C-alpha positions as CSV (number, residue, x, y, z in Angstrom):
1,M,-0.3,0.0,0.1
2,A,2.8,2.4,1.0
3,A,4.1,1.5,-2.4
4,H,1.2,3.1,-4.5
5,A,0.1,6.2,-1.9
6,E,1.1,9.6,-1.9
7,G,1.1,12.6,0.5
8,D,0.3,11.9,4.1
9,D,-1.1,8.7,3.2
10,R,2.1,7.4,2.1
11,A,3.6,8.5,5.1
12,Q,0.5,6.7,6.8
13,E,1.5,3.9,5.2
14,I,4.6,3.4,5.5
15,E,4.3,3.9,9.1
16,A,2.0,1.3,9.2
17,A,4.4,-1.2,7.3
18,R,6.8,-0.2,9.8
19,R,4.7,-1.2,12.5
20,E,4.1,-4.6,11.0
21,Y,7.0,-5.5,10.3
22,R,8.2,-4.5,14.2
23,A,5.7,-6.9,14.7
24,V,7.4,-9.5,12.7
25,Q,10.9,-9.1,14.5
26,E,9.4,-9.3,17.9
27,E,7.6,-12.8,17.0
28,W,11.1,-14.5,15.4
29,G,12.5,-14.8,18.8
30,V,9.7,-17.8,19.3
31,V,10.0,-18.8,15.6
32,E,13.6,-19.3,16.3
33,R,13.2,-21.5,19.4
34,R,11.0,-23.3,17.6
35,Y,13.2,-23.9,14.6
36,A,16.4,-24.7,16.8
37,E,14.2,-27.9,18.4
38,V,13.3,-28.8,14.9
39,A,16.9,-28.6,13.9
40,V,18.1,-30.7,17.3
41,E,15.3,-33.0,17.8
42,G,13.9,-33.5,14.0
43,P,14.6,-35.9,12.1
44,P,16.8,-35.3,9.4
45,A,13.9,-35.0,6.5
46,I,11.8,-32.5,9.0
47,T,15.5,-30.8,9.8
48,L,15.9,-29.7,5.8
49,A,12.7,-28.6,5.4
50,A,12.8,-26.5,8.2
51,V,16.1,-25.2,7.1
52,Q,13.6,-24.1,3.9
53,V,11.3,-22.7,5.6
54,S,14.1,-20.5,7.0
55,G,16.0,-19.5,4.3
56,A,12.9,-18.8,2.4
57,L,11.2,-16.3,5.6
58,N,14.9,-14.6,5.7
59,A,14.8,-13.7,2.1
60,Y,11.3,-12.8,2.4
61,E,11.9,-10.6,5.5
62,N,15.4,-9.3,3.8
63,G,12.9,-8.0,0.7
64,V,10.3,-6.4,2.9
65,L,13.1,-4.2,4.7
66,E,14.7,-3.3,2.1
67,C,11.4,-1.7,0.0
68,L,10.5,-0.1,3.5
69,Q,14.4,1.5,3.4
70,T,13.4,2.8,-0.2
71,L,9.8,3.8,0.8
72,A,11.6,5.8,3.9
73,G,14.2,7.9,1.8
74,G,11.2,9.0,-0.4
75,Q,11.8,6.8,-3.3
76,S,9.1,4.5,-4.4
77,C,9.8,0.4,-5.2
78,T,9.6,-0.3,-8.6
79,P,7.3,-2.6,-10.0
80,G,9.9,-5.2,-10.4
81,D,10.6,-4.8,-6.6
82,L,7.1,-5.3,-5.8
83,A,7.0,-8.6,-8.0
84,R,10.1,-10.0,-6.4
85,L,8.4,-9.5,-3.3
86,G,5.0,-11.5,-4.3
87,E,7.5,-13.5,-5.4
88,M,9.4,-14.4,-2.2
89,H,6.6,-14.3,-0.3
90,R,4.9,-17.2,-2.3
91,A,7.8,-18.9,-1.8
92,S,8.2,-19.1,1.6
93,Y,4.6,-20.0,2.0
94,D,5.5,-22.7,-0.5
95,A,8.2,-23.8,1.7
96,Y,6.0,-23.8,4.7
97,L,3.8,-26.1,3.1
98,A,6.3,-28.6,2.2
99,F,7.4,-28.5,6.0
100,L,4.0,-29.0,7.1
101,G,4.0,-32.1,4.5
102,R,7.2,-33.3,5.1
103,A,6.7,-33.2,9.2
104,S,3.2,-34.9,8.3
105,E,4.8,-37.7,6.4
106,V,7.7,-38.2,9.0
107,L,5.2,-38.7,11.6
108,G,2.4,-39.8,10.6
109,A,0.1,-37.4,11.0
110,D,-2.0,-35.5,8.8
111,G,-4.6,-33.9,10.8
112,I,-7.2,-36.5,10.7
113,R,-5.0,-39.0,12.3
114,R,-3.4,-38.7,15.4
115,L,0.0,-39.5,16.3
116,P,1.3,-43.0,18.1
117,E,0.6,-42.5,22.0
């Protein structure tokens, strides 16, 4: 939204984007702890999938930060920049779904069947 807004609306949208970015940063500690648990305790197939999710999310986060910095500097993100952000978002979500699928296969649970006791 900030990339397309002008004037006061632009400043408000940039600030809203910054708030969202900070909220994600605050949650990152929880994600990192859970990632560490999976990396240490998980079977290799799940660990690899977790590494791929982490990498994809990190790339997307860096892309968002670059765009925020561009906007804060008074410039606009190019359509290509925004398209790349969309691609990184999709890639991170696809990696997340792949992680869930891999974990489900390895653990034998799919949301319908229960894990063995």
